[in-house]
TORKOL-4160 file (C-alpha; in steps of 0.2 Angstrom, whole numbers, padded with zeros to 4 digits, m for minus):
289
<pt num="1" X="0529" Y="0517" Z="0597"/>
<pt num="2" X="0515" Y="0510" Z="0606"/>
<pt num="3" X="0513" Y="0519" Z="0623"/>
<pt num="4" X="0510" Y="0506" Z="0639"/>
<pt num="5" X="0502" Y="0521" Z="0648"/>
<pt num="6" X="0488" Y="0520" Z="0635"/>
<pt num="7" X="0487" Y="0502" Z="0635"/>
<pt num="8" X="0469" Y="0496" Z="0631"/>
<pt num="9" X="0459" Y="0487" Z="0647"/>
<pt num="10" X="0453" Y="0474" Z="0634"/>
<pt num="11" X="0471" Y="0468" Z="0632"/>
<pt num="12" X="0474" Y="0451" Z="0640"/>
<pt num="13" X="0489" Y="0453" Z="0654"/>
<pt num="14" X="0506" Y="0450" Z="0647"/>
<pt num="15" X="0519" Y="0457" Z="0636"/>
<pt num="16" X="0510" Y="0461" Z="0620"/>
<pt num="17" X="0496" Y="0476" Z="0620"/>
<pt num="18" X="0486" Y="0489" Z="0610"/>
<pt num="19" X="0486" Y="0506" Z="0615"/>
<pt num="20" X="0472" Y="0519" Z="0613"/>
<pt num="21" X="0479" Y="0525" Z="0596"/>
<pt num="22" X="0471" Y="0509" Z="0587"/>
<pt num="23" X="0459" Y="0514" Z="0573"/>
<pt num="24" X="0452" Y="0496" Z="0571"/>
<pt num="25" X="0458" Y="0495" Z="0553"/>
<pt num="26" X="0459" Y="0475" Z="0556"/>
<pt num="27" X="0476" Y="0471" Z="0550"/>
<pt num="28" X="0482" Y="0463" Z="0566"/>
<pt num="29" X="0466" Y="0453" Z="0566"/>
<pt num="30" X="0471" Y="0447" Z="0549"/>
<pt num="31" X="0489" Y="0443" Z="0553"/>
<pt num="32" X="0489" Y="0436" Z="0570"/>
<pt num="33" X="0470" Y="0431" Z="0572"/>
<pt num="34" X="0478" Y="0419" Z="0588"/>
<pt num="35" X="0483" Y="0434" Z="0597"/>
<pt num="36" X="0472" Y="0449" Z="0592"/>
<pt num="37" X="0453" Y="0450" Z="0591"/>
<pt num="38" X="0439" Y="0463" Z="0588"/>
<pt num="39" X="0436" Y="0474" Z="0605"/>
<pt num="40" X="0422" Y="0485" Z="0600"/>
<pt num="41" X="0428" Y="0499" Z="0589"/>
<pt num="42" X="0446" Y="0494" Z="0593"/>
<pt num="43" X="0458" Y="0479" Z="0591"/>
<pt num="44" X="0464" Y="0470" Z="0608"/>
<pt num="45" X="0476" Y="0455" Z="0614"/>
<pt num="46" X="0465" Y="0442" Z="0618"/>
<pt num="47" X="0479" Y="0429" Z="0619"/>
<pt num="48" X="0497" Y="0430" Z="0624"/>
<pt num="49" X="0509" Y="0422" Z="0609"/>
<pt num="50" X="0512" Y="0405" Z="0617"/>
<pt num="51" X="0521" Y="0397" Z="0602"/>
<pt num="52" X="0536" Y="0402" Z="0592"/>
<pt num="53" X="0524" Y="0404" Z="0577"/>
<pt num="54" X="0510" Y="0414" Z="0588"/>
<pt num="55" X="0526" Y="0425" Z="0592"/>
<pt num="56" X="0532" Y="0428" Z="0575"/>
<pt num="57" X="0513" Y="0433" Z="0570"/>
<pt num="58" X="0511" Y="0445" Z="0584"/>
<pt num="59" X="0529" Y="0454" Z="0578"/>
<pt num="60" X="0523" Y="0455" Z="0560"/>
<pt num="61" X="0507" Y="0462" Z="0566"/>
<pt num="62" X="0519" Y="0474" Z="0576"/>
<pt num="63" X="0529" Y="0479" Z="0561"/>
<pt num="64" X="0514" Y="0481" Z="0550"/>
<pt num="65" X="0503" Y="0492" Z="0561"/>
<pt num="66" X="0499" Y="0507" Z="0552"/>
<pt num="67" X="0498" Y="0518" Z="0567"/>
<pt num="68" X="0511" Y="0510" Z="0579"/>
<pt num="69" X="0498" Y="0504" Z="0591"/>
<pt num="70" X="0505" Y="0489" Z="0596"/>
<pt num="71" X="0518" Y="0485" Z="0608"/>
<pt num="72" X="0527" Y="0473" Z="0619"/>
<pt num="73" X="0534" Y="0476" Z="0637"/>
<pt num="74" X="0548" Y="0464" Z="0633"/>
<pt num="75" X="0562" Y="0468" Z="0619"/>
<pt num="76" X="0561" Y="0456" Z="0604"/>
<pt num="77" X="0571" Y="0453" Z="0590"/>
<pt num="78" X="0558" Y="0459" Z="0575"/>
<pt num="79" X="0570" Y="0454" Z="0561"/>
<pt num="80" X="0562" Y="0439" Z="0557"/>
<pt num="81" X="0545" Y="0447" Z="0556"/>
<pt num="82" X="0551" Y="0462" Z="0545"/>
<pt num="83" X="0559" Y="0448" Z="0534"/>
<pt num="84" X="0543" Y="0439" Z="0532"/>
<pt num="85" X="0536" Y="0453" Z="0520"/>
<pt num="86" X="0532" Y="0451" Z="0507"/>
<pt num="87" X="0522" Y="0437" Z="0512"/>
<pt num="88" X="0518" Y="0422" Z="0501"/>
<pt num="89" X="0501" Y="0420" Z="0497"/>
<pt num="90" X="0503" Y="0407" Z="0483"/>
<pt num="91" X="0515" Y="0405" Z="0467"/>
<pt num="92" X="0519" Y="0423" Z="0463"/>
<pt num="93" X="0507" Y="0432" Z="0474"/>
<pt num="94" X="0511" Y="0440" Z="0490"/>
<pt num="95" X="0504" Y="0452" Z="0503"/>
<pt num="96" X="0514" Y="0466" Z="0507"/>
<pt num="97" X="0510" Y="0470" Z="0526"/>
<pt num="98" X="0516" Y="0487" Z="0531"/>
<pt num="99" X="0501" Y="0494" Z="0531"/>
<pt num="100" X="0499" Y="0515" Z="0529"/>
<pt num="101" X="0487" Y="0524" Z="0540"/>
<pt num="102" X="0483" Y="0534" Z="0525"/>
<pt num="103" X="0474" Y="0519" Z="0518"/>
<pt num="104" X="0466" Y="0516" Z="0534"/>
<pt num="105" X="0478" Y="0499" Z="0535"/>
<pt num="106" X="0472" Y="0490" Z="0520"/>
<pt num="107" X="0483" Y="0478" Z="0512"/>
<pt num="108" X="0492" Y="0480" Z="0496"/>
<pt num="109" X="0499" Y="0465" Z="0487"/>
<pt num="110" X="0515" Y="0462" Z="0476"/>
<pt num="111" X="0516" Y="0450" Z="0461"/>
<pt num="112" X="0534" Y="0446" Z="0455"/>
<pt num="113" X="0535" Y="0442" Z="0437"/>
<pt num="114" X="0548" Y="0440" Z="0424"/>
<pt num="115" X="0541" Y="0453" Z="0412"/>
<pt num="116" X="0539" Y="0466" Z="0427"/>
<pt num="117" X="0533" Y="0466" Z="0445"/>
<pt num="118" X="0516" Y="0474" Z="0449"/>
<pt num="119" X="0510" Y="0482" Z="0467"/>
<pt num="120" X="0492" Y="0481" Z="0469"/>
<pt num="121" X="0488" Y="0497" Z="0480"/>
<pt num="122" X="0502" Y="0505" Z="0490"/>
<pt num="123" X="0509" Y="0500" Z="0505"/>
<pt num="124" X="0519" Y="0510" Z="0519"/>
<pt num="125" X="0535" Y="0517" Z="0510"/>
<pt num="126" X="0543" Y="0506" Z="0525"/>
<pt num="127" X="0563" Y="0505" Z="0521"/>
<pt num="128" X="0564" Y="0486" Z="0525"/>
<pt num="129" X="0551" Y="0483" Z="0513"/>
<pt num="130" X="0556" Y="0494" Z="0499"/>
<pt num="131" X="0573" Y="0486" Z="0501"/>
<pt num="132" X="0566" Y="0468" Z="0499"/>
<pt num="133" X="0555" Y="0473" Z="0484"/>
<pt num="134" X="0570" Y="0480" Z="0477"/>
<pt num="135" X="0580" Y="0464" Z="0479"/>
<pt num="136" X="0565" Y="0456" Z="0471"/>
<pt num="137" X="0566" Y="0466" Z="0454"/>
<pt num="138" X="0558" Y="0483" Z="0459"/>
<pt num="139" X="0540" Y="0487" Z="0454"/>
<pt num="140" X="0536" Y="0490" Z="0435"/>
<pt num="141" X="0518" Y="0494" Z="0438"/>
<pt num="142" X="0506" Y="0499" Z="0452"/>
<pt num="143" X="0488" Y="0496" Z="0450"/>
<pt num="144" X="0478" Y="0506" Z="0461"/>
<pt num="145" X="0460" Y="0499" Z="0465"/>
<pt num="146" X="0453" Y="0516" Z="0472"/>
<pt num="147" X="0456" Y="0532" Z="0480"/>
<pt num="148" X="0456" Y="0527" Z="0498"/>
<pt num="149" X="0471" Y="0515" Z="0496"/>
<pt num="150" X="0484" Y="0526" Z="0487"/>
<pt num="151" X="0495" Y="0528" Z="0501"/>
<pt num="152" X="0513" Y="0532" Z="0496"/>
<pt num="153" X="0511" Y="0530" Z="0479"/>
<pt num="154" X="0522" Y="0544" Z="0474"/>
<pt num="155" X="0536" Y="0538" Z="0483"/>
<pt num="156" X="0535" Y="0522" Z="0475"/>
<pt num="157" X="0534" Y="0529" Z="0457"/>
<pt num="158" X="0549" Y="0541" Z="0462"/>
<pt num="159" X="0560" Y="0525" Z="0469"/>
<pt num="160" X="0556" Y="0513" Z="0456"/>
<pt num="161" X="0549" Y="0522" Z="0440"/>
<pt num="162" X="0533" Y="0512" Z="0440"/>
<pt num="163" X="0518" Y="0517" Z="0429"/>
<pt num="164" X="0502" Y="0518" Z="0440"/>
<pt num="165" X="0485" Y="0516" Z="0435"/>
<pt num="166" X="0468" Y="0522" Z="0442"/>
<pt num="167" X="0453" Y="0524" Z="0435"/>
<pt num="168" X="0449" Y="0542" Z="0431"/>
<pt num="169" X="0434" Y="0545" Z="0442"/>
<pt num="170" X="0445" Y="0541" Z="0457"/>
<pt num="171" X="0458" Y="0553" Z="0453"/>
<pt num="172" X="0461" Y="0567" Z="0465"/>
<pt num="173" X="0472" Y="0580" Z="0468"/>
<pt num="174" X="0484" Y="0569" Z="0476"/>
<pt num="175" X="0485" Y="0557" Z="0461"/>
<pt num="176" X="0483" Y="0569" Z="0448"/>
<pt num="177" X="0500" Y="0563" Z="0440"/>
<pt num="178" X="0496" Y="0545" Z="0439"/>
<pt num="179" X="0502" Y="0540" Z="0421"/>
<pt num="180" X="0486" Y="0529" Z="0416"/>
<pt num="181" X="0469" Y="0534" Z="0418"/>
<pt num="182" X="0456" Y="0522" Z="0411"/>
<pt num="183" X="0438" Y="0527" Z="0409"/>
<pt num="184" X="0421" Y="0519" Z="0407"/>
<pt num="185" X="0415" Y="0502" Z="0414"/>
<pt num="186" X="0423" Y="0489" Z="0401"/>
<pt num="187" X="0436" Y="0478" Z="0405"/>
<pt num="188" X="0454" Y="0483" Z="0401"/>
<pt num="189" X="0468" Y="0471" Z="0398"/>
<pt num="190" X="0485" Y="0479" Z="0406"/>
<pt num="191" X="0499" Y="0468" Z="0398"/>
<pt num="192" X="0501" Y="0450" Z="0400"/>
<pt num="193" X="0486" Y="0440" Z="0411"/>
<pt num="194" X="0480" Y="0456" Z="0420"/>
<pt num="195" X="0463" Y="0464" Z="0417"/>
<pt num="196" X="0457" Y="0480" Z="0425"/>
<pt num="197" X="0438" Y="0477" Z="0429"/>
<pt num="198" X="0429" Y="0493" Z="0433"/>
<pt num="199" X="0418" Y="0489" Z="0450"/>
<pt num="200" X="0410" Y="0507" Z="0453"/>
<pt num="201" X="0402" Y="0507" Z="0470"/>
<pt num="202" X="0412" Y="0508" Z="0485"/>
<pt num="203" X="0418" Y="0524" Z="0474"/>
<pt num="204" X="0414" Y="0530" Z="0458"/>
<pt num="205" X="0431" Y="0524" Z="0450"/>
<pt num="206" X="0433" Y="0508" Z="0461"/>
<pt num="207" X="0442" Y="0493" Z="0450"/>
<pt num="208" X="0446" Y="0476" Z="0454"/>
<pt num="209" X="0461" Y="0467" Z="0445"/>
<pt num="210" X="0461" Y="0449" Z="0438"/>
<pt num="211" X="0476" Y="0440" Z="0436"/>
<pt num="212" X="0479" Y="0422" Z="0429"/>
<pt num="213" X="0460" Y="0421" Z="0429"/>
<pt num="214" X="0463" Y="0416" Z="0447"/>
<pt num="215" X="0467" Y="0430" Z="0458"/>
<pt num="216" X="0455" Y="0444" Z="0461"/>
<pt num="217" X="0461" Y="0459" Z="0470"/>
<pt num="218" X="0446" Y="0468" Z="0476"/>
<pt num="219" X="0452" Y="0484" Z="0485"/>
<pt num="220" X="0436" Y="0487" Z="0497"/>
<pt num="221" X="0423" Y="0482" Z="0483"/>
<pt num="222" X="0422" Y="0462" Z="0490"/>
<pt num="223" X="0429" Y="0454" Z="0506"/>
<pt num="224" X="0426" Y="0438" Z="0516"/>
<pt num="225" X="0415" Y="0438" Z="0530"/>
<pt num="226" X="0424" Y="0426" Z="0545"/>
<pt num="227" X="0409" Y="0425" Z="0556"/>
<pt num="228" X="0396" Y="0422" Z="0542"/>
<pt num="229" X="0409" Y="0411" Z="0532"/>
<pt num="230" X="0402" Y="0422" Z="0516"/>
<pt num="231" X="0408" Y="0434" Z="0502"/>
<pt num="232" X="0401" Y="0450" Z="0506"/>
<pt num="233" X="0402" Y="0470" Z="0502"/>
<pt num="234" X="0403" Y="0484" Z="0514"/>
<pt num="235" X="0385" Y="0490" Z="0515"/>
<pt num="236" X="0391" Y="0503" Z="0530"/>
<pt num="237" X="0406" Y="0510" Z="0519"/>
<pt num="238" X="0399" Y="0511" Z="0503"/>
<pt num="239" X="0403" Y="0530" Z="0499"/>
<pt num="240" X="0397" Y="0531" Z="0481"/>
<pt num="241" X="0382" Y="0520" Z="0476"/>
<pt num="242" X="0376" Y="0503" Z="0484"/>
<pt num="243" X="0365" Y="0501" Z="0468"/>
<pt num="244" X="0379" Y="0503" Z="0457"/>
<pt num="245" X="0391" Y="0493" Z="0467"/>
<pt num="246" X="0377" Y="0478" Z="0466"/>
<pt num="247" X="0377" Y="0480" Z="0447"/>
<pt num="248" X="0397" Y="0478" Z="0447"/>
<pt num="249" X="0396" Y="0463" Z="0459"/>
<pt num="250" X="0384" Y="0455" Z="0447"/>
<pt num="251" X="0397" Y="0458" Z="0432"/>
<pt num="252" X="0411" Y="0449" Z="0441"/>
<pt num="253" X="0399" Y="0433" Z="0439"/>
<pt num="254" X="0406" Y="0434" Z="0421"/>
<pt num="255" X="0424" Y="0429" Z="0427"/>
<pt num="256" X="0432" Y="0414" Z="0434"/>
<pt num="257" X="0443" Y="0415" Z="0450"/>
<pt num="258" X="0450" Y="0406" Z="0465"/>
<pt num="259" X="0456" Y="0419" Z="0476"/>
<pt num="260" X="0448" Y="0435" Z="0483"/>
<pt num="261" X="0462" Y="0447" Z="0490"/>
<pt num="262" X="0454" Y="0461" Z="0499"/>
<pt num="263" X="0459" Y="0478" Z="0505"/>
<pt num="264" X="0454" Y="0474" Z="0522"/>
<pt num="265" X="0450" Y="0456" Z="0527"/>
<pt num="266" X="0461" Y="0439" Z="0524"/>
<pt num="267" X="0463" Y="0432" Z="0506"/>
<pt num="268" X="0452" Y="0418" Z="0504"/>
<pt num="269" X="0454" Y="0404" Z="0493"/>
<pt num="270" X="0439" Y="0393" Z="0486"/>
<pt num="271" X="0437" Y="0382" Z="0471"/>
<pt num="272" X="0432" Y="0391" Z="0457"/>
<pt num="273" X="0414" Y="0383" Z="0456"/>
<pt num="274" X="0412" Y="0385" Z="0475"/>
<pt num="275" X="0418" Y="0404" Z="0472"/>
<pt num="276" X="0406" Y="0408" Z="0458"/>
<pt num="277" X="0392" Y="0401" Z="0470"/>
<pt num="278" X="0396" Y="0412" Z="0484"/>
<pt num="279" X="0396" Y="0427" Z="0474"/>
<pt num="280" X="0379" Y="0423" Z="0467"/>
<pt num="281" X="0374" Y="0423" Z="0485"/>
<pt num="282" X="0383" Y="0439" Z="0489"/>
<pt num="283" X="0374" Y="0447" Z="0474"/>
<pt num="284" X="0357" Y="0440" Z="0480"/>
<pt num="285" X="0360" Y="0447" Z="0496"/>
<pt num="286" X="0365" Y="0465" Z="0490"/>
<pt num="287" X="0349" Y="0465" Z="0480"/>
<pt num="288" X="0339" Y="0464" Z="0496"/>
<pt num="289" X="0348" Y="0479" Z="0504"/>
């Protein structure tokens, strides 16, 4: 529970607040951008909810916060916010919410398919989310983009018996039991309409996952810069090789997609030709860094 005694001074006066335990993961700003903003090294409330929609979004951010850093003075019924996840993005693709501190608040995604549901990265193993995923048919596969965002993968595997996929170069002690550990940089089909695309750079074994040639789940490889209105890569959070990440980004130009669904940042949808131009611009920018 958030502690009102540790309420950040950057918060606007009123009901909702962020306390000093915030780790600046950005999840609340993506879920409820009308309520939360960047306050330097942390998030804060800049606008108290003023409509039912804003209130629901603030509550969704509250239940999704990986460190329970968001609170409210008043009592609220958060059941509608809990029931909102997994939250539909388009078609059979959903955002899980309920982020985990172990993944620094990164978003995980859920694909509901007739031939087996898929989790992209691991959300927090939160009871309400697990029950809703179970009601949708459980999880047949968990595709992990990289070592940073594995969170509660073991608990999901134990609960649903899902097969997990993580590039061998990113396997650590806590992921040694992962069932499938591909190697190399060649793309790998993973059943119907999903391709694993190794994208080393952020980490040595980072991978993106392309679904139906429309949805690209990018982990920490590629995201959308809200301020610059452009695709970009995290230069300051490249843990392995910027040069390798640049080459990985350039290889993505061989693919067609309309959605970028990152671990950090909001999902972005552009027409495929526009997305390709933005990706070309991103690659060109990376080559200058």
